[in-house]
N, C-alpha and C positions, 0 to 999 in steps of 0.2 A: 532707319532709326539704328544707330550703332549698338550691336550686341544683341539685337533681337533676330527671331527665326521665324521662319514661315513654313508651316507644314507643306510636306511635298504633295502635289494633287493625287486624288484617287485615281487607282487604276479601274474601279468599277464603282458606279452611284446608282442605288435603287431608290427611286424616287416618288413620293405621293402615295403612300400605300399604308398597309397596317403591319408594320414589321415587329414581331415578336421575338425578342432575343431570348425569353422564356415563355413557355405556354401560359405560365400562371401570372404573368406581370402585364401589365397595360402595353398596349403598342405604341411604337414610335412612326413617324412618317418615313424617315429614310435611313438607309445603311450605307456606309461608305467602307470601301475594301481597299487595301493598300498591302503589296506583296503576299496576296493570299490570305491575309488575316482582316477580321473585322477590325477597322480603324477608327470608327465614329458611328453612333446612333444618335437621331434626334430629329428636330425638325427639318422637313425639305429646303426652307429657305436658308437656314444656317448652314447645311451642308453644301449646298450649290456653291458657297464661296471657296471651296476646295476642289472645285473642278478645274482641270487643265485641259490643253488641246488633245492629249491621249487618253482622257477619261471616256470609257464606254458607260454610257447614261442609259439605263433601263427604265422607262415609265412604268409605274405599276398601276396607276388609276384604280385606285383603292384596292387591289387585290392585296391578299395575304402573304406574308413572308414567314416561313416557320425554319427552324434548325432543320437540317435534313434528316430524313428518316434513315435508320440503321437497323437492319433485320439481324437481331441477336442470335436467331437460331435458324439457319437456313442451310439448304444442299445446293448451292446454286449451279454447279456443274450437273448434278443429277437433273435439275429441273430444266437446264439448256438441253442435255440431252434428251431429254423426254420430249421436247418440242418435235422431234421426229420419230419418236418410238409410238407403239400403240397406247393410246390413251384411254383407260376405261374409267376415270373417275366420274361419277355420277351417273354411271350406265345402271339402270335400276333393274334390269333383266339380264339372266345369264346370255339368252339368245342373242341379245343386242352386243354383249362382249363378245361372243364367239363370230359375230359376223364382222366386227372391227379387227379381230385376229385373222379371220380368212381373207380380207380386204389386203392386209399388210403381207400374207402370205404370198398372195399373187403377186405382190411389187418385190418379192425378196429373192435373191438367186436361190437355186437349189441347194441345199445342204447347208446354207448359212443360218445363223441363229435368228430368230425374231423374238424381239424383246419388247417389253411394254411394263405399265405400271397403272396403279390406281384403282384396282378392283376392290370391292368392298361385299365381304361376304354377309355383312349385316343386312344388304339390299337383296340378298338372294336367299335368304332362309337357312344358309348354312354355306359349308366350303364346296369348293366345286371341286372337281377331280381330272385326273389325267384322260379319261376316257372322254370327258366333255371335250378337252382339247383336241384329242385324236380325231373327233368327226371332221375337225376342219383343218388339221394338220397332222396327217398320218405319218408323214415322212420327214417333215421339216422341225427340227428341235425348237421348242418353244419355252422362254421362260419370262414369267410376268409377275413383277413384284406388287404385293398388295400396296392399298393407299396409305398405309402407315409405315411400310418398308419391313415389316417384321415377319412376313410371311411370303413365300414363294410358290407359285404355282406353275407346274410343269407337267409337259405331256411325256408319254412313254418313250420318245425317241431321246428326249432330254434326260430320262432317268438312266437309259441306257447307255448313253454317252458317258454319264457321269459313274456307271457301275454300281448304281442305287437299286437293291431288290430287297426281297423279303429277310436277307441275311445280314442287310446293313444294320447296324445297331445306331441307337441315338447317340449323337454325341454329347458332352457336357454341356448343359445350358442351351439345349435344342431338342427338337421332337420331330419326328416322321409320321405324318398321319398316316393311319392303316386300315384298310378294310376289316371285315369280319375274319378274313382269312390270313391276316398277318402281312398282306402286300401292301407296299406303298401307295397311297392315293395320289400322289402327285404334288400335295402340299407339304412344304417344308416349313416350319417355324423357327425362329430366332436363329441360334448359332447352328443349326441344321442346313440353313441356307447356303453356308460355305460349300458343304460336298457338292452341290452343283455349280456353285459360282465359279470354283475352281478349273473347270472345265470349258466356261465360256472366256473365249478370247476378249480381254479388255479392249476398247478403243486406246489408240496410242495417244502421245502428247499431242500430236499435229491435229486427231479429230477432236479432242479434248478443247484445244485452242479453238478450233473452228466453230465447236457449238457455242463457246462462250462469246464469240464475236457475233453470231446470230442472236443470243439472248440478252447480253448485256443492255444493248440500247433499249430493248423492252423494259428491261428492271429499271434503267434511268428514268423512261416516261411514267413509272408508277411513282416516283418521289424517291426512290433509294439514292442515298449517297455512301452508303457502306453496307458490308455484309459480313458476319462472322459465318463462313463456310466450314460446316464440320462433316465434311466428308462425303464421298459419293459410293454407293453399293457398286462393286465389280470393277473400281478402278483403283488402281495401287496409290498409296499417298505420294511417292516420288513422281508418278505420271501427273497426278493432280497439280503437284507444285510447279512441276516444268511446264504444264500449260500456262498457268498463271505468269509464271515467270518470262515466258516468252513475250505474252500481251504486255508485261511491265516494259521489257526491252524494247519492243516496238512502238512504245508510247500509246498503244491501245488498251490500257485498264483505266476506264475512266471513273472509278469509284473505288472506295478503299475496302481492301478485303483483308480481314483477319482470319486465318487459315489454321484450323485446328488439327491436332497431331493424334491419329489413333494410338490407342494404348499398347499396340505391339510395336511401334516405334518408339515409346519412350525410353528403352534403355539406349539405343543409338543416339536419341536426342541428347541424353545426359552425357554419353561419352565423348560428343563433339562440341558439348558446351552451348548449345541452344539455349535460348531464354524466349519467354515471352516477349514479345515487342520488336525483336530483332527483325531486320529487315529495312523496308524504306516506308515513309509515311502513306505510301499506297499498298505495298504488300507486306504484311507483318505476320510472324509466327504467333499463332495462338494457344489456346489451351489444349490440354491432353483430354480427348474425348473417351469417356469411360460408360459402359453399358452395365448397368446394375440389374436391368429387368426387361421385360418386353413391351408390349401395349394392350390398349383396352381393345382394340378391335378384335384381335384374335383370344382374347381372354388369356394373353401371356404376362400383362402387368402384375407384379408380385404384391399380393395383399395381405394385410394384418389377419383379415378373415375371408372365409371362400366366398368365391363369386355365388350371387343369387342362385339358387336351384342346382347348385354344383358341390361337389367335394373339393374342387380345385382351388388352389390360390395363387395360380400363375406361376411363371418361371423366372427363379433368379439366375443371372445370367455372369455373376461373379462371386466368389467365395468372400467373406467378411474379411480374413486375413490378407487376401490379395488385394482388396479394395483399400485397406488402410495403408498397405506398404506402397501401391500406387500413388495416394495421396501425398504422403510423406517424402517419397522420392521426389515427386514432381514440384512440390512447395520448397522443398529444402534446396533445389537446383533452379527455382526462379520461372518454373513453369506452372502456371494454373490449371486447375481441373475443371471440367464440364462433364458432370455426372448425369447421364440419362437415368431419370427415375420418375415413373409415372404412378405406380401402385404406392399405398401408404406405406407398406412394409419396405419398399425399395427406397423412399424418401427417408424413412428413418434409418435405414442402414446408411445412406450417404451421409446424414448428418451425424450419424455415430461416428463414421469414419474420420470425418474432419476433426471431431472432437478428440479422438483417439490420437490421430496423427499429431495434432497439435500440442499434445501433451508431451511429446519427444521431441519435436522439431519446431523451429521457427521459420515461417516463409522467408526466403531471401529477399532482400530489398528489391522493390519493383515488381514483386510478383503479383499478379491480379487477384482479386477476390476468387475464392471458390464459387462455383456455379452450380445450381441444380437444374438440368435442363427438364422442362415440363411441368414436373411438380403438379401434376393433374389432380391428384388425391392426396390430402395432407390430413392426418390425423390432428384433430386441434390441439391435443397435447405438444404436438410438434411446431406449431406455428411460431411461438415466440422463440424457438431455438435458432431460425434463420438468422435474426438479428443478432441475438446472443454470439453467434458464431461468426457473424460476418459473411454470410453466405447470401449470393445474390440468387432470387428466384426467376430463372430464364424462361418466361412462358410465352403461349401462343394464344391469345384471345380468342382466334377464330376456331380453334380447337373446341371451346366450350360449347359454341353454337353447332358446329358440326356433329359433336359426339353425345349431345344433351339426351337423345332418345335411348341411346345404347347403354350411356352412363347409368340412367333411370333402371334399364332393364337387367343390367349385369352386375350394378352397385348396389341397386334399391335406394329407395328416397332417402333413407337416414343418411347413407354415405354420400349421395350425391348433393346433399344439402351443405356439404363441405369440400365439393369438387372446383375445382379451378378458381381458387379462393383468393382472387384478387385483392379485394377489398381487406379482407382479414390479414392477408399478408403485409399489406402495405400499412394498415394502422398499426401493425405490431413493430413497424420498423424496418421491414425489410426492404432493399432496393429492387425494384421490380425491372426487367428488361425484357423488351418484348419484340416478337419476331414471327414468323408463320411457319416455319418448317418445311417450306415448299421444296419438292412438290407434293408433299402430303396435304397441304392446303394451298388455296390460291397466294400469290406473291404480294398482291396489291396491300400497302400499308392502310389505306383508307377503309377497306373493308375490315380489316383487324380492329381499327379504332371504333368502328361501327359496333362490332361484337363486343369489344370492352366497356363502351358506354351503355348500350342497350341489353345486351344478353338476348339479342334475337338475332335469328336469319334475316336475310335480306327481305323475305315474304312479309316480316313483322311478325312471325311467330317466335314464341308463343306471346299473346297480348300482355304487357306489361313487363317482359323478360324472364327467362328461367333463372330462378332463385336471383332476384333483383336485388338482394341485400349484397351481393358481391360485385355490383355494378361500380365503375369509375366515373369520375368526371372527365370530359375530355380533354381538360387541362392536365390531368394525372395521366391519362393514357398517352397523350404526346409525350410526356416527360418521361414515360417508360420506354418511348420507341426512339428516344433521342439521348437524353442525360442518362437514362438507365443502361443504354448499350454502351455509352461511352464508359461508365463505372465497370460494367462486366469486362471490357478490354484494358481497364487499367488507364483509361485514355481521358477521364474526365478534366484534366487541365488544360487538355488541347481540343476536345470536342464536345458535343452534347449541347450546346446552346450556341446564342450569337452574341456573347459578352465581347466587350473591347480587348483585343489580343488574341482570342480563339482564332482557330482556322475557319475561313468563311464557308463552310459546307450549308447550304440552305436549299429550300424549295419554295416555289412560288405557285400557290393555287389560285384557281380562278375566282376564287370567294373566300370569304373570312368564316372559316368553319367554326372558330373559337366564338363567333357570336352568333350563331344560327342554331337550329334543332339539329338533333343527332342525325336525323333522315337526309339532311343536306349533303352529309360525307358520301351518299350513295349516288349523288349527283355532281360531284365535285372533279374537277379536271386537273391535271398537272401540267401548268404551262411552261415551266422553267426550272432548271436545277442546275446549282452550282456546287463544284467542288474546289475548295481552295480559290475561291474567288474567279474561277474560270468556268463560264457557261458551257456545260457539257451536254444539255438537253433543251430544246426550245421548241414550243407549240403554239400556233396560233397567234393572234393581236391581243394586246391588252383590253380587257371589259373596263367599262365605266363604272363608278362607284363612289362611294364616300372615302375620304383618306382617313388616316388617324389624326387625332389631334396632340 
């Protein structure tokens, strides 16, 4: 017919499944992709009419399609490097940790650093010492980051190389643990870690690129289509950036990375005119990462009231005036801020800084919203301030179930009742963005979703969930892992759901978790992952099952 037009065939067509454009909405049967974007959603029979000879067809056989998961707070390079370092996470006895270190020492050339991560002093009844490590590594320098990354455990040889002894003062924002004689025990907290990190030769860009090449396929297989990488301990930011750029140039960066900027690089970023979002659809400049306190594990998170049975309120790692100025400078120049704040005092400081900075400056157009990372303990009086100030709560559900016992021990039952308060924050209108903080916790999104919905560990403990009043529905949790992450990056117009016109980033699960019990999440597999309509991961064959109506 003259004047009529026929839509071009789809490049990719997903058929006969349960396609959730948004997790809270009823599913469609099919999804069509054209030029990397969602072109159509609807019944399978209707979308088949737009197939062409070049259309790649994926029969879903009842499987579920969700928007791609985006980890809003992860240390992806640190996680990837850790795959070949000493892994101490979950080792409940100090002797087991020392055995793992001894095995790594035997595989390392004499004089080279032995590095590792994941130890948890709360499993051992207290902090370890350099003398412990000296038993298995008397001559080899050893540096082991704690599970949360806020403490560093070193042996005597490592301290010697760094020139750390009884006369070394505590730096601002950090602390050297000492014995009764004033000698360093080998544990360095918060900013004191830098005293040792500066003498450890960091991996170069080629080594970082190689680690990412090994790790990224594993991340895809977990259902990730994007990640906000907020830095790697011991690796300078230019090296981290160079590794990702090399991958992108080689066409070997299969998911979208938003790369945070450390606070130390803020002046240079402003000087050269960087803005959040600069880069490509695959590799973008992200927010300025700012630390305001420590962590719960070593009791360095900064609190309004002292820790249970202690006079300590933790360690603030930045002065109020410096934080306000950093927020002001970043937002005035189009760079968002991602403020690490775990204790309730630190969360209040971060909110105050945003409020004070906004009184003197309006964020530049395109600046993503301010974010508070972790927000593990929020005083109830501060909960409504997130939404009032437009601040995103970038949180990690699996932290709650990992930390619940030590939260009760160190914060006490009263404060633990408003810890990891996803429900309170969401009900107050706060955008939630979910992630894992890997390698602090496991990278798999489905495990974090289980924690968000049940407030239980994989074992089912505790029965009914830890403070179950803070649980989310699965649709709400998925929304935080998809649309919430897009909001945090300022990308909600492009990503975060599978609406027509948005970029086609999706994950195909082997069952419809949104129509099943929460425990199903622990048994669910990732069958296929697509980024911009390209299949970047595929596993197994489709399973049979009912299709969406």
